[in-house]
Biotite code that builds the C-alpha atoms (Angstrom):
import biotite.structure as struc

atoms = struc.array([
    struc.Atom([18.436, -103.299, 25.830], chain_id="A", res_id=1, res_name="MET", atom_name="CA", element="C"),
    struc.Atom([18.755, -103.967, 29.562], chain_id="A", res_id=2, res_name="LYS", atom_name="CA", element="C"),
    struc.Atom([22.572, -103.948, 29.261], chain_id="A", res_id=3, res_name="GLU", atom_name="CA", element="C"),
    struc.Atom([22.401, -100.526, 27.565], chain_id="A", res_id=4, res_name="LYS", atom_name="CA", element="C"),
    struc.Atom([20.195, -99.181, 30.377], chain_id="A", res_id=5, res_name="LYS", atom_name="CA", element="C"),
    struc.Atom([22.547, -100.518, 33.048], chain_id="A", res_id=6, res_name="ILE", atom_name="CA", element="C"),
    struc.Atom([25.617, -99.115, 31.248], chain_id="A", res_id=7, res_name="ALA", atom_name="CA", element="C"),
    struc.Atom([23.971, -95.693, 30.771], chain_id="A", res_id=8, res_name="ARG", atom_name="CA", element="C"),
    struc.Atom([22.871, -95.574, 34.395], chain_id="A", res_id=9, res_name="GLU", atom_name="CA", element="C"),
    struc.Atom([26.353, -96.566, 35.620], chain_id="A", res_id=10, res_name="ALA", atom_name="CA", element="C"),
    struc.Atom([28.009, -93.961, 33.367], chain_id="A", res_id=11, res_name="ARG", atom_name="CA", element="C"),
    struc.Atom([25.664, -91.204, 34.576], chain_id="A", res_id=12, res_name="ASN", atom_name="CA", element="C"),
    struc.Atom([26.055, -92.216, 38.223], chain_id="A", res_id=13, res_name="LYS", atom_name="CA", element="C"),
    struc.Atom([29.852, -92.111, 37.807], chain_id="A", res_id=14, res_name="GLU", atom_name="CA", element="C"),
    struc.Atom([29.661, -88.720, 36.070], chain_id="A", res_id=15, res_name="LYS", atom_name="CA", element="C"),
    struc.Atom([27.468, -87.173, 38.788], chain_id="A", res_id=16, res_name="LEU", atom_name="CA", element="C"),
    struc.Atom([29.667, -88.578, 41.547], chain_id="A", res_id=17, res_name="ALA", atom_name="CA", element="C"),
    struc.Atom([33.071, -87.630, 40.145], chain_id="A", res_id=18, res_name="ASN", atom_name="CA", element="C"),
    struc.Atom([33.063, -84.999, 37.401], chain_id="A", res_id=19, res_name="ASP", atom_name="CA", element="C"),
    struc.Atom([34.112, -81.457, 38.206], chain_id="A", res_id=20, res_name="ASP", atom_name="CA", element="C"),
    struc.Atom([31.012, -79.417, 37.232], chain_id="A", res_id=21, res_name="TRP", atom_name="CA", element="C"),
    struc.Atom([27.776, -81.100, 36.097], chain_id="A", res_id=22, res_name="VAL", atom_name="CA", element="C"),
    struc.Atom([24.194, -79.855, 35.800], chain_id="A", res_id=23, res_name="MET", atom_name="CA", element="C"),
    struc.Atom([21.785, -82.780, 35.748], chain_id="A", res_id=24, res_name="ALA", atom_name="CA", element="C"),
    struc.Atom([18.244, -82.487, 34.467], chain_id="A", res_id=25, res_name="GLU", atom_name="CA", element="C"),
    struc.Atom([15.997, -85.298, 35.645], chain_id="A", res_id=26, res_name="PHE", atom_name="CA", element="C"),
    struc.Atom([13.086, -85.413, 33.202], chain_id="A", res_id=27, res_name="TYR", atom_name="CA", element="C"),
    struc.Atom([10.334, -87.640, 31.814], chain_id="A", res_id=28, res_name="ALA", atom_name="CA", element="C"),
    struc.Atom([9.302, -87.930, 28.167], chain_id="A", res_id=29, res_name="THR", atom_name="CA", element="C"),
    struc.Atom([5.607, -87.718, 29.120], chain_id="A", res_id=30, res_name="TRP", atom_name="CA", element="C"),
    struc.Atom([6.077, -84.543, 31.218], chain_id="A", res_id=31, res_name="CYS", atom_name="CA", element="C"),
    struc.Atom([4.710, -81.379, 29.515], chain_id="A", res_id=32, res_name="PRO", atom_name="CA", element="C"),
    struc.Atom([6.948, -79.138, 31.658], chain_id="A", res_id=33, res_name="HIS", atom_name="CA", element="C"),
    struc.Atom([9.993, -81.148, 30.580], chain_id="A", res_id=34, res_name="CYS", atom_name="CA", element="C"),
    struc.Atom([9.021, -80.823, 26.916], chain_id="A", res_id=35, res_name="ARG", atom_name="CA", element="C"),
    struc.Atom([8.713, -77.054, 27.311], chain_id="A", res_id=36, res_name="ARG", atom_name="CA", element="C"),
    struc.Atom([12.137, -76.982, 28.987], chain_id="A", res_id=37, res_name="MET", atom_name="CA", element="C"),
    struc.Atom([13.865, -78.896, 26.174], chain_id="A", res_id=38, res_name="GLN", atom_name="CA", element="C"),
    struc.Atom([14.762, -75.823, 24.027], chain_id="A", res_id=39, res_name="PRO", atom_name="CA", element="C"),
    struc.Atom([15.972, -73.996, 27.164], chain_id="A", res_id=40, res_name="VAL", atom_name="CA", element="C"),
    struc.Atom([18.158, -76.967, 28.147], chain_id="A", res_id=41, res_name="VAL", atom_name="CA", element="C"),
    struc.Atom([19.597, -77.188, 24.614], chain_id="A", res_id=42, res_name="GLU", atom_name="CA", element="C"),
    struc.Atom([20.481, -73.485, 24.698], chain_id="A", res_id=43, res_name="GLU", atom_name="CA", element="C"),
    struc.Atom([21.937, -73.886, 28.202], chain_id="A", res_id=44, res_name="PHE", atom_name="CA", element="C"),
    struc.Atom([24.134, -76.760, 26.945], chain_id="A", res_id=45, res_name="LYS", atom_name="CA", element="C"),
    struc.Atom([25.536, -74.500, 24.202], chain_id="A", res_id=46, res_name="LYS", atom_name="CA", element="C"),
    struc.Atom([26.149, -71.619, 26.622], chain_id="A", res_id=47, res_name="LEU", atom_name="CA", element="C"),
    struc.Atom([27.896, -73.830, 29.172], chain_id="A", res_id=48, res_name="MET", atom_name="CA", element="C"),
    struc.Atom([30.115, -75.698, 26.710], chain_id="A", res_id=49, res_name="GLU", atom_name="CA", element="C"),
    struc.Atom([33.617, -75.789, 28.181], chain_id="A", res_id=50, res_name="GLY", atom_name="CA", element="C"),
    struc.Atom([32.325, -74.597, 31.562], chain_id="A", res_id=51, res_name="THR", atom_name="CA", element="C"),
    struc.Atom([30.261, -77.531, 32.761], chain_id="A", res_id=52, res_name="LEU", atom_name="CA", element="C"),
    struc.Atom([28.587, -80.631, 31.389], chain_id="A", res_id=53, res_name="GLU", atom_name="CA", element="C"),
    struc.Atom([24.808, -80.845, 31.138], chain_id="A", res_id=54, res_name="VAL", atom_name="CA", element="C"),
    struc.Atom([23.436, -84.361, 31.601], chain_id="A", res_id=55, res_name="VAL", atom_name="CA", element="C"),
    struc.Atom([19.810, -85.293, 30.913], chain_id="A", res_id=56, res_name="GLN", atom_name="CA", element="C"),
    struc.Atom([18.475, -88.275, 32.830], chain_id="A", res_id=57, res_name="ILE", atom_name="CA", element="C"),
    struc.Atom([15.145, -89.880, 31.935], chain_id="A", res_id=58, res_name="ASP", atom_name="CA", element="C"),
    struc.Atom([13.597, -90.891, 35.281], chain_id="A", res_id=59, res_name="VAL", atom_name="CA", element="C"),
    struc.Atom([11.703, -93.760, 33.647], chain_id="A", res_id=60, res_name="ASP", atom_name="CA", element="C"),
    struc.Atom([14.824, -95.161, 31.964], chain_id="A", res_id=61, res_name="GLN", atom_name="CA", element="C"),
    struc.Atom([17.139, -94.584, 34.926], chain_id="A", res_id=62, res_name="GLU", atom_name="CA", element="C"),
    struc.Atom([14.804, -95.121, 37.855], chain_id="A", res_id=63, res_name="ASP", atom_name="CA", element="C"),
    struc.Atom([17.532, -96.319, 40.237], chain_id="A", res_id=64, res_name="ALA", atom_name="CA", element="C"),
    struc.Atom([19.422, -93.036, 39.735], chain_id="A", res_id=65, res_name="LEU", atom_name="CA", element="C"),
    struc.Atom([16.205, -91.027, 40.169], chain_id="A", res_id=66, res_name="ALA", atom_name="CA", element="C"),
    struc.Atom([15.509, -92.926, 43.399], chain_id="A", res_id=67, res_name="ASP", atom_name="CA", element="C"),
    struc.Atom([19.098, -92.419, 44.597], chain_id="A", res_id=68, res_name="PHE", atom_name="CA", element="C"),
    struc.Atom([18.740, -88.633, 44.226], chain_id="A", res_id=69, res_name="TYR", atom_name="CA", element="C"),
    struc.Atom([15.145, -88.654, 45.573], chain_id="A", res_id=70, res_name="THR", atom_name="CA", element="C"),
    struc.Atom([13.589, -87.119, 42.471], chain_id="A", res_id=71, res_name="ILE", atom_name="CA", element="C"),
    struc.Atom([9.958, -86.430, 43.290], chain_id="A", res_id=72, res_name="GLU", atom_name="CA", element="C"),
    struc.Atom([9.011, -84.138, 40.413], chain_id="A", res_id=73, res_name="GLY", atom_name="CA", element="C"),
    struc.Atom([10.114, -83.412, 36.880], chain_id="A", res_id=74, res_name="THR", atom_name="CA", element="C"),
    struc.Atom([11.968, -81.560, 35.677], chain_id="A", res_id=75, res_name="PRO", atom_name="CA", element="C"),
    struc.Atom([14.450, -81.369, 38.541], chain_id="A", res_id=76, res_name="THR", atom_name="CA", element="C"),
    struc.Atom([17.806, -79.695, 38.040], chain_id="A", res_id=77, res_name="PHE", atom_name="CA", element="C"),
    struc.Atom([20.796, -80.442, 40.290], chain_id="A", res_id=78, res_name="ILE", atom_name="CA", element="C"),
    struc.Atom([24.193, -78.753, 40.088], chain_id="A", res_id=79, res_name="LEU", atom_name="CA", element="C"),
    struc.Atom([27.023, -81.074, 41.149], chain_id="A", res_id=80, res_name="PHE", atom_name="CA", element="C"),
    struc.Atom([30.693, -80.574, 41.788], chain_id="A", res_id=81, res_name="ARG", atom_name="CA", element="C"),
    struc.Atom([32.628, -83.797, 42.354], chain_id="A", res_id=82, res_name="LYS", atom_name="CA", element="C"),
    struc.Atom([29.534, -85.536, 43.682], chain_id="A", res_id=83, res_name="GLY", atom_name="CA", element="C"),
    struc.Atom([28.400, -82.762, 46.000], chain_id="A", res_id=84, res_name="GLU", atom_name="CA", element="C"),
    struc.Atom([24.950, -81.312, 45.348], chain_id="A", res_id=85, res_name="GLN", atom_name="CA", element="C"),
    struc.Atom([25.394, -77.554, 45.388], chain_id="A", res_id=86, res_name="LEU", atom_name="CA", element="C"),
    struc.Atom([21.988, -76.435, 44.112], chain_id="A", res_id=87, res_name="TRP", atom_name="CA", element="C"),
    struc.Atom([18.682, -78.104, 43.312], chain_id="A", res_id=88, res_name="ARG", atom_name="CA", element="C"),
    struc.Atom([15.395, -76.845, 41.931], chain_id="A", res_id=89, res_name="GLN", atom_name="CA", element="C"),
    struc.Atom([12.335, -78.420, 40.335], chain_id="A", res_id=90, res_name="SER", atom_name="CA", element="C"),
    struc.Atom([9.957, -77.035, 37.745], chain_id="A", res_id=91, res_name="GLY", atom_name="CA", element="C"),
    struc.Atom([10.257, -74.908, 34.643], chain_id="A", res_id=92, res_name="GLU", atom_name="CA", element="C"),
    struc.Atom([13.183, -72.496, 34.884], chain_id="A", res_id=93, res_name="LEU", atom_name="CA", element="C"),
    struc.Atom([14.396, -69.709, 32.658], chain_id="A", res_id=94, res_name="SER", atom_name="CA", element="C"),
    struc.Atom([17.737, -69.847, 30.911], chain_id="A", res_id=95, res_name="LEU", atom_name="CA", element="C"),
    struc.Atom([18.796, -66.909, 33.082], chain_id="A", res_id=96, res_name="GLU", atom_name="CA", element="C"),
    struc.Atom([17.936, -68.815, 36.284], chain_id="A", res_id=97, res_name="ARG", atom_name="CA", element="C"),
    struc.Atom([20.020, -71.810, 35.213], chain_id="A", res_id=98, res_name="LEU", atom_name="CA", element="C"),
    struc.Atom([22.946, -69.531, 34.327], chain_id="A", res_id=99, res_name="GLU", atom_name="CA", element="C"),
    struc.Atom([22.647, -67.685, 37.650], chain_id="A", res_id=100, res_name="ARG", atom_name="CA", element="C"),
    struc.Atom([22.744, -70.974, 39.591], chain_id="A", res_id=101, res_name="ALA", atom_name="CA", element="C"),
    struc.Atom([26.050, -71.844, 37.947], chain_id="A", res_id=102, res_name="VAL", atom_name="CA", element="C"),
    struc.Atom([27.514, -68.348, 38.429], chain_id="A", res_id=103, res_name="LYS", atom_name="CA", element="C"),
    struc.Atom([26.551, -68.319, 42.128], chain_id="A", res_id=104, res_name="GLU", atom_name="CA", element="C"),
    struc.Atom([28.724, -71.360, 42.797], chain_id="A", res_id=105, res_name="PHE", atom_name="CA", element="C"),
    struc.Atom([31.380, -71.133, 40.137], chain_id="A", res_id=106, res_name="LYS", atom_name="CA", element="C"),
    struc.Atom([32.571, -67.584, 40.734], chain_id="A", res_id=107, res_name="SER", atom_name="CA", element="C"),
])
């Protein structure tokens, strides 16, 4: 189990640091805001397919990664391009707001 956690955390850290376009959602399973965001995030994943990758990171399972990115509240969304944080926002967001964040930087 611990090996799986370490491998997942290393894979996600690598992805956030190096992949071209990534939207990360830092969430917690116990967070009611995160649960309400789940259908929005799933729809966002479908909309962004082929444009950018959406990665969901459980702050309790990947606490070192959450600490590295100074996640203080959930959900927190961060748009990355090759490791650079371009945009960051916490709280419940609309599908339109997530799309707009990507369009602002990707156009």
